[in-house]
C-alpha positions in Angstrom: -64.4 -14.1 18.5 -64.1 -12.9 22.1 -61.1 -15.1 22.7 -59.5 -13.8 19.5 -60.0 -10.2 20.4 -58.8 -10.7 24.0 -55.7 -12.5 22.8 -55.0 -9.7 20.3 -55.4 -7.0 22.9 -53.1 -8.9 25.3 -50.5 -9.1 22.5 -50.7 -5.4 21.8 -50.3 -4.6 25.5 -47.2 -6.8 25.8 -45.5 -5.2 22.8 -43.7 -2.4 24.6 -42.4 -4.9 27.2 -41.1 -7.3 24.5 -39.5 -4.3 22.6 -37.8 -3.3 25.9 -36.6 -6.9 26.4 -35.1 -7.0 22.9 -33.4 -3.6 23.5 -31.8 -4.8 26.8 -30.5 -7.9 25.0 -29.1 -5.9 22.1 -27.2 -3.6 24.4 -25.3 -6.6 25.6 -23.9 -7.3 22.2 -22.1 -5.5 19.3 -24.5 -3.9 16.8 -24.2 -3.5 13.1 -25.3 0.0 12.0 -27.8 2.7 12.5 -31.5 2.0 12.1 -33.9 0.5 14.6 -34.0 -2.8 12.7 -30.2 -3.4 13.0 -28.5 -1.5 15.7 -30.0 1.9 16.3 -31.7 3.0 19.6 -35.0 1.5 20.4 -37.9 3.9 19.7 -41.6 4.4 19.9 -41.8 3.1 16.3 -40.1 -0.2 17.2 -42.5 -0.7 20.2 -45.4 0.1 17.9 -44.3 -2.4 15.3 -43.6 -5.1 18.0 -47.1 -4.4 19.5 -48.8 -4.8 16.2 -47.0 -8.0 15.3 -47.5 -9.5 18.7 -51.2 -8.6 18.7 -51.6 -10.0 15.2 -49.9 -13.3 16.1 -51.8 -13.7 19.4 -55.1 -13.0 17.6 -54.3 -15.3 14.7 -53.4 -18.2 17.0 -56.5 -17.6 19.1 -58.7 -17.6 16.0 -57.0 -20.8 14.8 -57.0 -22.8 18.1 -59.8 -21.1 20.0 -59.9 -22.0 23.7 -57.5 -24.9 23.4 -55.2 -25.0 26.4 -52.2 -25.2 24.1 -52.9 -21.6 23.1 -50.7 -20.5 25.9 -47.8 -22.3 24.2 -48.4 -20.7 20.8 -48.6 -17.2 22.4 -45.5 -17.8 24.5 -43.7 -19.0 21.3 -44.8 -16.0 19.4 -43.7 -13.6 22.2 -40.2 -15.0 22.7 -39.7 -15.5 18.9 -40.5 -11.8 18.3 -37.8 -10.9 20.7 -35.4 -13.3 19.0 -36.2 -11.9 15.6 -35.6 -8.3 16.6 -32.3 -9.2 18.3 -31.2 -11.2 15.3 -32.1 -8.4 12.9 -30.2 -5.8 15.0 -27.1 -7.7 15.9 -27.1 -11.1 14.2 -27.5 -13.1 17.4 -30.0 -15.6 18.7 -29.3 -15.6 22.5 -29.4 -19.1 24.0 -31.1 -17.9 27.2 -34.1 -16.6 25.2 -34.3 -19.8 23.1 -34.1 -21.8 26.3 -37.0 -19.9 27.7 -38.9 -20.5 24.5 -38.3 -24.2 24.9 -38.9 -24.5 28.6 -42.1 -22.5 28.4 -43.5 -24.6 25.6 -42.5 -27.8 27.3 -44.2 -26.7 30.6 -47.5 -26.0 28.8 -47.4 -29.2 26.8 -46.6 -31.3 30.0 -49.5 -29.6 31.8 -51.9 -30.3 28.9 -50.7 -33.9 28.7 -51.2 -34.4 32.5 -54.8 -32.9 32.3 -56.0 -34.3 29.0 -53.8 -37.4 28.7 -52.1 -36.2 25.6 -48.9 -38.1 26.4 -48.3 -39.2 22.8 -48.3 -35.6 21.6 -45.9 -34.7 24.4 -43.6 -37.5 23.5 -43.7 -36.5 19.8 -42.8 -32.9 20.8 -39.9 -33.8 23.0 -38.5 -36.3 20.7 -38.8 -34.0 17.7 -37.1 -31.2 19.5 -34.2 -33.4 20.7 -33.8 -35.1 17.3 -33.7 -31.9 15.2 -31.4 -30.2 17.7 -28.9 -33.1 17.4 -29.1 -33.2 13.6 -28.5 -29.4 13.4 -25.7 -29.7 15.9 -24.0 -32.2 13.5 -24.6 -29.7 10.7 -23.1 -26.9 12.8 -20.0 -28.9 13.5 -19.6 -29.8 9.8 -20.3 -26.3 8.5 -19.7 -23.8 11.3 -19.4 -20.9 8.9 -23.0 -21.5 7.7 -24.9 -22.5 10.9 -24.4 -21.0 14.3 -25.2 -22.2 17.7 -28.2 -19.9 17.9 -29.7 -21.3 14.7 -29.2 -24.8 16.1 -30.9 -24.1 19.3 -33.8 -22.3 17.5 -34.3 -25.2 15.2 -34.7 -27.5 18.3 -37.2 -25.1 20.0 -39.3 -24.7 16.8 -39.2 -28.5 16.2 -40.5 -29.2 19.6 -43.5 -27.0 19.1 -44.2 -28.5 15.6 -43.7 -32.0 16.9 -46.7 -31.6 19.2 -48.9 -32.2 16.1 -47.0 -35.2 14.9 -44.3 -36.0 12.3 -46.2 -34.7 9.3 -46.5 -31.3 10.8 -42.9 -31.4 11.9 -41.7 -32.0 8.3 -44.1 -29.4 6.9 -43.0 -26.7 9.4 -39.3 -27.4 9.0 -39.7 -27.4 5.2 -41.4 -24.0 5.3 -38.8 -22.6 7.7 -35.8 -23.9 5.8 -37.3 -23.1 2.4 -38.2 -19.5 3.4 -34.7 -19.1 4.8 -33.1 -20.4 1.7 -35.1 -18.0 -0.5 -34.1 -15.1 1.7 -30.4 -16.2 1.4 -30.7 -16.4 -2.3 -32.2 -12.9 -2.4 -29.4 -11.5 -0.3 -26.8 -13.3 -2.5 -28.3 -11.8 -5.7 -28.7 -8.3 -4.1 -25.1 -8.2 -2.8 -23.5 -10.2 -5.6 -21.4 -12.1 -3.1 -21.5 -15.8 -1.9 -20.0 -14.6 1.3 -22.9 -12.3 2.2 -24.5 -13.0 5.6 -28.0 -12.4 6.8 -30.0 -13.1 9.9 -31.8 -16.4 9.5 -33.8 -16.3 12.7 -36.8 -14.2 11.4 -37.4 -16.5 8.4 -37.0 -19.7 10.4 -39.5 -18.4 12.8 -42.0 -17.2 10.2 -41.9 -20.6 8.4 -42.3 -22.5 11.6 -45.2 -20.4 12.8 -46.9 -20.8 9.4 -46.4 -24.6 9.8 -48.1 -24.5 13.2 -51.1 -22.6 11.9 -51.5 -25.1 9.1 -51.4 -28.0 11.6 -53.8 -29.2 14.3 
């Protein structure tokens, strides 16, 4: 319980910094319209929401995995993915540099854990899963560039690497949840806007599904 509360408190404390990071990133790209979720100025309400979500995720992962050394990877994944989700909601972009940081941070934690605990098989699964899914999504992007962007492709690879740490079953489960949730969101947008050409940010639902898959793994 102490670890859970500490992790949640750290997440809440990091919230304003993550909101500011997202705001700086958004200012580098065209935005869509007014409103803090898709293009308006960052505000205290945005920082509060980001703090609550970050604290909730940190606490949930700490409760699920306890004092496991991989907790650092799940918290780092949560923090960077919150920034990605906010940016995607506000300007429909998933910046490669943030996704790269997500991947590199997770890989660093996994490599350290493997070196200390001898979890080389898990590290191999993670790296292979990330690379394989990235390549598959790259092919999909090349075949259907209007439906899948480079940011989505990179995010799929990053999420797959983290899911792959638990093995192939968890990878399939997490990707199924991520893709299924995104498909449902797309269907809802299509029905609401009555247009097959309607676009929407896929990042938040991909992230939510993958995080759910991680929590169900292990």
